[in-house]
C-alpha positions in Angstrom: -9.6 -31.2 -19.4 -7.4 -29.2 -17.4 -9.4 -25.9 -18.7 -13.0 -27.9 -16.6 -10.9 -28.5 -13.7 -10.0 -24.9 -13.2 -12.9 -23.8 -13.9 -14.3 -26.1 -10.7 -11.4 -24.5 -8.8 -12.3 -21.2 -9.9 -16.1 -21.9 -8.5 -15.0 -23.1 -5.2 -13.8 -19.5 -4.6 -16.9 -18.4 -5.7 -19.1 -20.1 -3.4 -16.5 -18.8 -0.9 -17.1 -15.2 -1.7 -21.1 -15.8 -1.6 -21.1 -17.1 2.0 -19.0 -14.2 3.1 -21.6 -12.3 2.4 -24.3 -14.5 4.0 -21.9 -14.1 6.7 -21.9 -10.8 6.8 -25.7 -10.3 6.3 -26.7 -13.0 9.2 -24.3 -10.3 11.3 -25.0 -7.3 10.5 -28.5 -8.5 10.7 -28.2 -10.5 14.3 -26.5 -7.5 15.3 -29.4 -5.9 14.4 -32.2 -7.9 16.2 -30.1 -8.0 19.4 -29.6 -4.4 19.8 -33.4 -3.3 18.5 -34.9 -6.1 20.5 -36.6 -7.5 16.8 -38.0 -10.9 17.0 -39.0 -10.5 13.1 -35.5 -9.8 12.4 -33.7 -12.5 15.0 -36.0 -14.8 13.3 -35.0 -14.1 9.8 -31.2 -14.6 10.8 -31.4 -18.3 12.6 -34.2 -19.9 9.3 -31.2 -18.3 6.8 -28.7 -20.6 8.8 -29.8 -22.9 6.7 -28.6 -21.8 3.5 -25.4 -21.2 4.7 -25.1 -25.3 5.7 -26.3 -26.0 2.6 -23.6 -24.2 0.7 -20.4 -25.6 3.0 -22.5 -29.1 2.5 -22.1 -28.8 -1.2 -18.7 -27.1 -0.9 -17.1 -30.2 0.9 -18.9 -32.8 -1.5 -17.3 -30.4 -4.7 -14.5 -30.7 -3.3 -13.5 -34.4 -2.1 -15.2 -34.7 -5.8 -12.3 -32.9 -7.5 -10.1 -34.9 -5.0 -11.2 -38.4 -5.9 -11.2 -37.5 -9.6 -8.4 -35.3 -10.4 -5.8 -36.2 -7.8 -4.5 -32.7 -7.6 -0.6 -31.6 -6.4 0.8 -28.0 -5.5 -0.7 -24.9 -6.2 -4.0 -27.3 -7.1 -4.0 -29.3 -4.0 -3.7 -26.4 -1.8 -6.7 -24.7 -3.0 -8.7 -27.5 -2.3 -7.4 -28.3 0.7 -7.6 -24.6 1.5 -11.2 -24.4 0.2 -12.5 -26.9 2.7 -10.8 -24.7 6.1 -12.6 -21.9 4.7 -15.6 -23.4 3.8 -15.9 -25.0 7.4 -14.3 -21.1 9.3 -16.9 -19.3 7.5 -20.3 -22.1 8.6 -19.1 -21.4 11.8 -18.9 -18.3 11.1 -22.3 -18.5 10.4 -24.1 -20.3 13.3 -22.1 -17.4 15.9 -24.3 -14.5 14.0 -26.9 -17.4 14.7 -26.3 -17.8 18.2 -26.5 -13.6 18.6 -30.0 -13.9 17.3 -30.9 -16.6 19.9 -30.2 -14.3 22.7 -32.1 -11.7 21.4 -35.1 -13.4 20.4 -34.6 -15.4 23.7 -35.2 -12.3 25.3 -37.6 -10.5 23.4 -39.6 -8.4 23.9 -36.6 -7.2 25.9 -33.6 -5.7 25.1 -30.8 -8.2 25.9 -28.4 -5.5 25.9 -28.5 -3.2 29.0 -28.3 0.6 27.9 -24.8 0.6 29.2 -23.3 -2.1 28.1 -24.6 -1.0 24.3 -21.9 0.6 23.2 -19.2 -1.8 23.4 -22.0 -4.1 21.6 -22.0 -1.8 19.1 -18.5 -1.3 18.5 -18.7 -4.9 18.3 -21.2 -5.9 15.8 -19.6 -3.0 13.9 -15.7 -4.8 13.7 -17.3 -8.3 13.3 -19.0 -7.0 10.0 -15.8 -5.0 9.1 -13.6 -7.9 9.2 -15.9 -10.3 7.5 -16.1 -7.7 4.3 -12.8 -7.8 4.4 -12.5 -11.5 4.8 -14.3 -11.5 1.4 -12.6 -9.2 -0.4 -9.5 -11.5 0.7 -11.1 -14.9 -0.8 -11.6 -12.7 -3.9 -9.0 -11.1 -4.5 -6.2 -13.4 -2.5 -4.6 -10.5 -1.5 -1.8 -11.4 0.8 -1.3 -7.6 2.2 -5.1 -7.0 3.5 -4.9 -10.7 4.6 -1.5 -10.4 7.1 -3.4 -7.1 8.1 -7.0 -8.3 8.9 -5.5 -8.9 12.4 -5.8 -5.2 13.3 -8.9 -5.6 13.6 -8.9 -8.9 15.9 -7.0 -6.9 18.0 -9.4 -4.0 18.0 -12.3 -7.3 18.8 -10.0 -8.5 21.3 -9.5 -5.4 23.2 -13.4 -4.7 23.4 -14.0 -8.2 24.8 -11.7 -7.3 27.3 -13.9 -3.8 27.5 -17.4 -6.3 28.2 -15.7 -7.7 30.7 -14.5 -5.1 32.8 -17.9 -3.6 32.9 -19.6 -7.2 34.1 -17.0 -7.4 36.7 -17.0 -4.1 37.9 -18.9 -3.5 41.7 -21.7 -1.1 40.4 -22.6 -3.7 38.5 -26.6 -3.8 39.0 -28.8 -6.2 36.1 -28.1 -9.6 37.8 -26.7 -12.7 37.0 -29.1 -13.6 33.8 -28.0 -10.2 31.6 -24.4 -10.7 33.0 -24.5 -14.7 31.7 -26.1 -13.5 28.5 -22.9 -10.9 27.5 -20.7 -13.5 28.6 -21.9 -15.7 25.9 -22.3 -12.8 23.2 -19.2 -11.7 23.8 -17.8 -15.1 22.7 -19.3 -15.6 20.2 -18.1 -12.0 18.4 -14.6 -12.7 19.6 -15.1 -16.4 18.6 -16.3 -14.4 15.1 -13.6 -12.3 14.3 -10.7 -15.3 15.2 -13.1 -17.6 12.3 -12.5 -14.2 10.0 -8.6 -14.0 10.7 -8.4 -18.1 9.9 -10.3 -17.2 6.6 -7.6 -15.2 5.5 -4.7 -16.8 6.9 -6.0 -19.6 4.8 -5.8 -17.1 1.6 -1.5 -16.9 2.8 -1.2 -20.4 3.1 -2.9 -20.9 -0.8 -1.1 -17.6 -2.5 2.0 -18.7 -0.5 2.3 -22.2 0.4 3.6 -21.7 4.3 0.8 -20.7 7.3 1.3 -17.0 8.8 4.1 -17.9 11.6 0.9 -16.8 14.7 -0.4 -18.9 17.1 -4.2 -18.3 15.9 -2.8 -20.1 12.2 -3.4 -23.3 14.1 -6.9 -25.2 13.7 -9.5 -23.1 15.6 -11.4 -24.9 18.3 -15.5 -24.6 17.9 
């Protein structure tokens, strides 16, 4: 009976790893759609978000069923609670990738990112995909050391976010209000994407150690 229960717990972890893979693909393709004004890729990212939502809802149902049937305690309870929270973070990351794709679709056939801002958005996309890859590895391997190091990537994203605002607020900004609004939203999407990835890593720390990392971003994230 207990062996079957622990197999179900392992299945929750496997599903979280699958979700990180889908989120990585979504943000990679959303960034490509944004930078290349590729409507087909943008549409595919938007449509694929339904799969991630379905996995999130399925994991919730399975976790609640385990709580009701098994009444777990100690480490087993931590696994289920952490899985629920990580699933919510990953689902939100998928939403943020979808939002990036929606900006690309909205501005098609034009490119939403002006040429002199492109390098910053390229870097933000690279950090976002790197950080979710690490998050997937952390979930799969329960690696606390890498989980604690992930905040360095988030610091880089925060720096890029500040750089983006420096460009938007410069006296020589000549791309108009519409582009400024788009880029303000895009900067927020990438920055929040990284924050949620850090939250996933911190859930793993909680899962392994039973303690929350002593950082402000360990608290629940707003949507």
